[in-house]
N, C-alpha and C positions, 0 to 999 in steps of 0.2 A: 166270706162275712166273720170280719175279726171280734172275738170275745176275749174279756181280761181274764185273769183265771178263776175270779171268783164266780162268773158265770159258767165258767168251765166246771168249777164245782156243782153250781145248784144243778149240771142234770142230773147228781147223784142228792145229794140234797133233800133236793125240790121235792124229792117223793112223796114225799107224806106232808106239802107243804100247806096244802088246802086246811089239812088236818088242824095244823096247830093257829092258824091262820084265819080271821073272814072280819069283814068291817065293821068297825065300830060304831054304830049310830049317829054321833053328838061328833065324833071325829067327819064322818058321812057329811053331816049338815052342814057344818063350817065350809065345808068342801063346794058343799051344795051352793051355800051363798055368795062362798067367790065367783063364781062361773054364773050367777044370773046376769040372764041375756046372753047367754053362749046358747046357740042355734048346734054346732059342728066341732067334734071337741077329736081330737087325738090326744090319746093316752099314752104315755114315751112312758118303758119299764113298767109295763101292765099286772104281771108277772099272774096270777090265776083270774083276776081280774077282781078282787075284790072290792075297787074303789072306781071298778067304770060306774059313770054317769048311768041313771038308766031313763031317765025323761030325758034325752038328747040323741042326736045321730054321733054315734062313737066309731072313732079307728082304734083298736087298743094295738103295741107295737108293745113286741115281745123279745127276745133273743134264745132265751130256751127253751127245747121240745118240748123239759119235761115238765115245767110251767105252762107252756101252753097247752098239753094234755089234761088240765083240771079242773079247764075253763066249761066244763059239763055246766051246765046252764047259762051257764053265765049269756047274753043278752045281748052279745056287741054286734053291730053291725059288721064291722070288717075285722080281722084280726090280721097283721102283717109280724114276721118272724126277722126283724131290723134290728140294729144298734142304734142310740141314740145319737152318737155322732155322726150316721152316716140315716137319716132318717129318707126313705123317695118316696119325696110330696114338693111340688111346687109350692114359688116363696108365697105366703098367705093364704094357703090351703084350708084354714079351720081357723076359728074365731078363736078358741082355746086350743094350748097344748100344758097339759097338765102331767104332773109326774109327785107320787106320792113314795114315800119311802125306798128310795132308790139311785140318788144321786150319790150315795158314794159308791157305788158298785157302778158306776160307768169308767173304764177305761180312762177318761180324757176330760173332762168336768165343763171345763169352757169350752171346749168344740161340742157336748152334746147342749150347752146353752146357747152356743148361738142358734144350731142347728132348731132349737125350741123358738128361740126367735126370728127364724128366717122362714120357717112355715104356720107362723099363727102369730095373730096381729096381739094376742094378749098371749099371759104366760101364770100357771097356777103352780104350785110348788109348796110340798110339805118336807121341813129337810129338819135335822134336831142339827143345835147350835154345839160344834165337839166341844167348845170350853165350855159348857151347862152340864152336858152330857157326859164329859167325863171325872164331871164332881158327885156319878152316881154313885150312892153307896157300892151297889154290884162288884164296878170295877177296884174294891179294895179285896173282892175272894176272888176274882179272874183277872191280875190286872196283864194279862197276856193280851184281854181283847183289847186296849188302847193300842195297841202296838202292830194289828194287823192292816194290814196294807190298806184295804177298805177302808177303818180310819183313819189312818195318816192322811187318806186324801182327801178324808172328805172335805168336804166345802161349809163356810163358815155361808155366815148371813152375807158380809161385809163382799164371800169372792160372787154371792147370787146380784147384791148389789152393782158390782163392779161389771157384771156380764147384763142387768137387764136394765129396763128403767122401771124400777120397783115403787109400785103407786102406796102399799101397804104390809107391815107385817105383824100377822096375827100372832098371837101366846096362843098355843092348841095345848091347855093342860093334861092331862091325863086323870079320866075318873078313877076310883079307887077301886071299882067291879068293870073295867076295859073289854071289852068281848076280843078286842084282838092282841092278836101275840106277840105282838115284837117288841123286842126289848128292855127298853122301860115298863110296858105295861103292867107288869106284877111288884110295883115296887112298894105296896103295900099287901101284900102275901108271898112273901119267902123265899116261904115253901116250893111255890110254884117251881122256882129255879129249878129243884132237883128232879123233878120228874124230866123224864130224856122225850117225851115225846112232845112235853111242851118247849127243849133247848133247839127241837128240831126246826122247828118257823123262828131262828133267831140266831142268822147268818152270825152273830159278834158272841152265840156261843159254841156257833155247830162249825164256824172255822176254825175250835182248837182243839190242837192235841186230843187224844185220848185223857192222855195224863195230865194236862193242864185244865182240863172239865173233870177229872176226879179227884186234883186236888182241891180244887173251888168247892165242889159239891160237898166232900170231905170235911172243909172247912165251914162252911154255910150249915151243916148240918149240926157242926159241933157246938158253934155254937146257937143254934136256933134252942138244942137241946140244954146247953147251960142258963140261959138264958141272955148271955153278952148281947146278942143281936138286940132282942129287947131294951138293954138297958141302953146300946146309944143311939138306936133305932126306932124305938118303941113309940114313940111321937107322930111319929107317923101312920099309925093308924088310925089316930085320932081325925085322919083327914080326909075331905069327902073327894079331892082332887088334887093334883103335885105339876109345879112346871121343870118339865125336866129338859125344854130349853127344847120340845118340838116347837115349830114357825112354819105359818103360814103364809108364803109370800105372791103379791102380787101383783104381777107388774104389765107392762106394755102400755 
Protein backbone atom coordinates (compact mmCIF):
# COMPACT_ATOMS: atom_id res chain seq x y z
CA UNK A 1 0.00 0.00 0.00
CA UNK A 2 1.58 3.28 -1.12
CA UNK A 3 1.09 6.19 1.26
CA UNK A 4 2.08 9.81 0.91
CA UNK A 5 4.53 11.48 3.35
CA UNK A 6 1.76 13.12 5.37
CA UNK A 7 0.15 9.75 6.05
CA UNK A 8 3.50 8.32 7.10
CA UNK A 9 4.04 11.22 9.50
CA UNK A 10 0.60 10.57 10.99
CA UNK A 11 1.85 7.24 12.31
CA UNK A 12 3.57 9.44 14.91
CA UNK A 13 1.47 12.61 14.98
CA UNK A 14 -1.79 10.70 15.21
CA UNK A 15 -1.01 9.02 18.54
CA UNK A 16 -3.09 11.51 20.56
CA UNK A 17 -5.38 12.52 17.71
CA UNK A 18 -8.60 11.37 19.35
CA UNK A 19 -7.88 13.55 22.40
CA UNK A 20 -7.70 16.68 20.23
CA UNK A 21 -10.45 15.85 17.75
CA UNK A 22 -14.11 14.92 18.15
CA UNK A 23 -17.13 15.42 15.91
CA UNK A 24 -18.96 18.72 16.22
CA UNK A 25 -22.70 17.88 16.36
CA UNK A 26 -23.69 20.81 14.10
CA UNK A 27 -21.27 19.76 11.38
CA UNK A 28 -22.36 16.17 11.92
CA UNK A 29 -25.97 17.22 11.40
CA UNK A 30 -25.19 18.88 8.05
CA UNK A 31 -23.45 15.70 6.91
CA UNK A 32 -26.39 13.59 8.06
CA UNK A 33 -28.82 15.68 6.00
CA UNK A 34 -26.56 15.32 2.95
CA UNK A 35 -26.60 11.53 3.44
CA UNK A 36 -30.39 11.37 3.58
CA UNK A 37 -31.71 8.30 1.81
CA UNK A 38 -28.39 6.44 1.85
CA UNK A 39 -28.38 2.94 3.31
CA UNK A 40 -24.73 2.06 2.71
CA UNK A 41 -21.76 4.43 3.10
CA UNK A 42 -18.02 4.09 2.60
CA UNK A 43 -16.16 6.68 4.70
CA UNK A 44 -12.89 7.35 2.89
CA UNK A 45 -10.03 8.62 5.06
CA UNK A 46 -12.18 7.94 8.12
CA UNK A 47 -9.41 8.48 10.66
CA UNK A 48 -10.49 7.68 14.21
CA UNK A 49 -14.15 7.52 13.20
CA UNK A 50 -15.35 10.93 14.37
CA UNK A 51 -17.72 11.42 11.44
CA UNK A 52 -18.72 7.82 10.77
CA UNK A 53 -22.52 7.87 10.33
CA UNK A 54 -24.15 5.98 13.20
CA UNK A 55 -27.51 5.19 11.61
CA UNK A 56 -26.34 3.53 8.39
CA UNK A 57 -24.29 0.53 7.29
CA UNK A 58 -20.77 1.95 7.10
CA UNK A 59 -17.41 0.73 5.87
CA UNK A 60 -14.49 2.88 7.04
CA UNK A 61 -11.33 3.19 4.94
CA UNK A 62 -8.16 4.53 6.56
CA UNK A 63 -4.48 3.98 5.66
CA UNK A 64 -2.83 4.88 8.99
CA UNK A 65 -2.58 2.15 11.64
CA UNK A 66 -2.17 4.67 14.46
CA UNK A 67 -5.51 6.23 13.58
CA UNK A 68 -7.23 2.87 13.25
CA UNK A 69 -6.01 1.87 16.71
CA UNK A 70 -7.96 4.78 18.22
CA UNK A 71 -11.33 3.68 16.88
CA UNK A 72 -12.36 2.10 20.19
CA UNK A 73 -16.08 2.49 20.75
CA UNK A 74 -16.81 3.33 17.11
CA UNK A 75 -19.59 1.06 15.85
CA UNK A 76 -18.60 0.96 12.17
CA UNK A 77 -19.54 -2.36 10.59
CA UNK A 78 -16.22 -2.88 8.81
CA UNK A 79 -12.83 -1.14 8.84
CA UNK A 80 -10.37 -1.56 5.98
CA UNK A 81 -6.81 -0.30 5.77
CA UNK A 82 -6.44 1.19 2.30
CA UNK A 83 -5.79 4.45 0.46
CA UNK A 84 -8.37 6.60 -1.32
CA UNK A 85 -6.55 6.17 -4.62
CA UNK A 86 -7.13 2.39 -4.65
CA UNK A 87 -10.43 1.52 -2.98
CA UNK A 88 -10.88 -2.27 -2.82
CA UNK A 89 -14.56 -2.33 -3.82
CA UNK A 90 -16.64 -3.12 -6.87
CA UNK A 91 -18.30 -0.44 -8.96
CA UNK A 92 -21.35 1.16 -7.29
CA UNK A 93 -20.85 -0.96 -4.18
CA UNK A 94 -22.25 1.82 -1.96
CA UNK A 95 -25.00 4.39 -2.02
CA UNK A 96 -22.62 7.16 -0.87
CA UNK A 97 -18.87 7.69 -0.59
CA UNK A 98 -18.14 10.12 2.25
CA UNK A 99 -14.92 12.06 2.87
CA UNK A 100 -14.42 14.64 5.64
CA UNK A 101 -11.34 16.78 6.33
CA UNK A 102 -9.15 14.41 4.31
CA UNK A 103 -8.74 15.35 0.63
CA UNK A 104 -5.70 17.54 1.24
CA UNK A 105 -3.87 14.50 2.65
CA UNK A 106 -4.28 12.40 -0.50
CA UNK A 107 -1.28 11.94 -2.77
CA UNK A 108 -3.44 12.21 -5.93
CA UNK A 109 -6.78 13.83 -5.26
CA UNK A 110 -8.09 13.41 -8.81
CA UNK A 111 -7.56 9.65 -8.62
CA UNK A 112 -9.13 9.48 -5.16
CA UNK A 113 -12.21 11.39 -6.32
CA UNK A 114 -12.45 9.15 -9.37
CA UNK A 115 -12.39 6.14 -7.04
CA UNK A 116 -15.17 7.63 -4.90
CA UNK A 117 -17.21 8.13 -8.07
CA UNK A 118 -16.52 4.54 -9.14
CA UNK A 119 -17.49 2.77 -5.91
CA UNK A 120 -20.55 4.85 -4.96
CA UNK A 121 -23.60 6.29 -6.69
CA UNK A 122 -23.31 9.56 -4.76
CA UNK A 123 -20.49 11.44 -3.05
CA UNK A 124 -20.52 13.73 -0.01
CA UNK A 125 -17.31 15.63 0.70
CA UNK A 126 -16.36 18.12 3.39
CA UNK A 127 -13.36 20.22 2.37
CA UNK A 128 -12.01 23.74 2.67
CA UNK A 129 -11.70 26.20 -0.17
CA UNK A 130 -7.96 27.07 -0.16
CA UNK A 131 -8.44 30.61 -1.48
CA UNK A 132 -10.68 31.49 1.49
CA UNK A 133 -8.86 29.42 4.07
CA UNK A 134 -5.53 31.15 3.36
CA UNK A 135 -7.06 34.46 4.45
CA UNK A 136 -7.55 33.13 7.99
CA UNK A 137 -5.67 35.26 10.54
CA UNK A 138 -3.74 32.23 11.81
CA UNK A 139 -1.63 32.23 8.63
CA UNK A 140 -0.14 35.55 9.72
CA UNK A 141 1.39 33.85 12.75
CA UNK A 142 2.31 30.58 11.07
CA UNK A 143 3.17 31.68 7.49
CA UNK A 144 4.82 28.32 6.76
CA UNK A 145 1.46 26.52 6.95
CA UNK A 146 0.23 27.47 3.44
CA UNK A 147 3.57 26.26 2.08
CA UNK A 148 3.16 22.70 3.38
CA UNK A 149 2.79 20.13 0.62
CA UNK A 150 -0.67 19.14 1.86
CA UNK A 151 -1.84 22.75 1.68
CA UNK A 152 -0.30 23.41 -1.72
CA UNK A 153 -2.07 20.39 -3.20
CA UNK A 154 -5.34 20.97 -1.33
CA UNK A 155 -8.14 20.72 -3.90
CA UNK A 156 -10.49 23.60 -4.53
CA UNK A 157 -14.23 23.41 -5.03
CA UNK A 158 -13.59 23.85 -8.75
CA UNK A 159 -11.37 20.75 -8.66
CA UNK A 160 -14.21 18.81 -7.09
CA UNK A 161 -16.61 20.03 -9.74
CA UNK A 162 -14.20 18.89 -12.44
CA UNK A 163 -14.07 15.34 -11.08
CA UNK A 164 -17.63 14.93 -9.79
CA UNK A 165 -21.16 15.78 -10.87
CA UNK A 166 -21.71 18.25 -8.02
CA UNK A 167 -25.39 18.93 -7.32
CA UNK A 168 -25.02 21.33 -4.39
CA UNK A 169 -22.37 23.26 -2.48
CA UNK A 170 -23.28 23.94 1.13
CA UNK A 171 -21.42 26.49 3.24
CA UNK A 172 -20.32 25.11 6.61
CA UNK A 173 -19.78 28.08 8.95
CA UNK A 174 -17.72 27.16 11.98
CA UNK A 175 -19.44 27.70 15.37
CA UNK A 176 -17.62 29.85 17.90
CA UNK A 177 -17.67 26.93 20.34
CA UNK A 178 -16.80 24.23 17.79
CA UNK A 179 -15.99 20.97 19.57
CA UNK A 180 -13.83 19.55 16.79
CA UNK A 181 -10.20 20.65 16.89
CA UNK A 182 -9.38 21.16 13.20
CA UNK A 183 -7.25 24.09 12.05
CA UNK A 184 -9.98 26.72 11.86
CA UNK A 185 -12.07 25.62 14.83
CA UNK A 186 -10.59 28.11 17.33
CA UNK A 187 -10.97 31.22 15.17
CA UNK A 188 -12.58 33.10 18.12
CA UNK A 189 -10.44 31.44 20.81
CA UNK A 190 -6.87 32.35 19.83
CA UNK A 191 -5.37 31.24 23.15
CA UNK A 192 -6.14 27.64 22.20
CA UNK A 193 -3.47 27.69 19.49
CA UNK A 194 -0.84 28.17 22.19
CA UNK A 195 -1.63 24.72 23.61
CA UNK A 196 0.55 21.93 22.14
CA UNK A 197 -2.14 19.33 22.89
CA UNK A 198 -4.50 21.32 20.65
CA UNK A 199 -1.97 21.84 17.86
CA UNK A 200 -1.21 18.12 17.66
CA UNK A 201 -4.65 17.53 16.15
CA UNK A 202 -4.05 20.07 13.38
CA UNK A 203 -1.80 18.77 10.62
CA UNK A 204 -1.36 22.32 9.32
CA UNK A 205 0.49 23.16 12.54
CA UNK A 206 1.72 19.76 13.70
CA UNK A 207 3.67 19.22 10.48
CA UNK A 208 5.61 22.47 10.90
CA UNK A 209 9.15 22.38 12.21
CA UNK A 210 9.57 22.96 15.96
CA UNK A 211 11.24 26.27 15.13
CA UNK A 212 8.29 27.45 13.02
CA UNK A 213 5.83 26.41 15.73
CA UNK A 214 7.83 28.18 18.42
CA UNK A 215 8.05 31.39 16.38
CA UNK A 216 4.30 31.41 15.74
CA UNK A 217 3.43 30.67 19.36
CA UNK A 218 5.80 33.38 20.60
CA UNK A 219 4.37 35.95 18.18
CA UNK A 220 0.74 35.09 18.98
CA UNK A 221 1.46 35.13 22.73
CA UNK A 222 3.02 38.57 22.45
CA UNK A 223 0.12 39.97 20.42
CA UNK A 224 -2.47 38.56 22.81
CA UNK A 225 -0.71 40.04 25.82
CA UNK A 226 -0.21 43.45 24.21
CA UNK A 227 -3.74 43.66 22.84
CA UNK A 228 -2.52 43.74 19.25
CA UNK A 229 -4.53 40.64 18.32
CA UNK A 230 -7.74 42.19 19.65
CA UNK A 231 -7.01 45.46 17.90
CA UNK A 232 -6.81 43.61 14.59
CA UNK A 233 -9.25 40.73 15.03
CA UNK A 234 -11.26 41.52 18.16
CA UNK A 235 -14.43 41.96 16.10
CA UNK A 236 -14.46 38.16 15.74
CA UNK A 237 -15.17 37.76 19.44
CA UNK A 238 -18.69 39.09 18.84
CA UNK A 239 -19.55 36.52 16.16
CA UNK A 240 -21.35 33.24 16.83
CA UNK A 241 -20.09 31.55 13.65
CA UNK A 242 -17.58 32.31 10.92
CA UNK A 243 -17.13 31.30 7.29
CA UNK A 244 -13.58 30.01 6.87
CA UNK A 245 -14.22 28.41 3.49
CA UNK A 246 -15.36 24.97 4.63
CA UNK A 247 -17.84 23.52 2.14
CA UNK A 248 -19.92 20.38 1.82
CA UNK A 249 -20.11 19.08 -1.72
CA UNK A 250 -23.00 16.77 -2.61
CA UNK A 251 -22.50 14.97 -5.92
CA UNK A 252 -23.70 12.08 -8.00
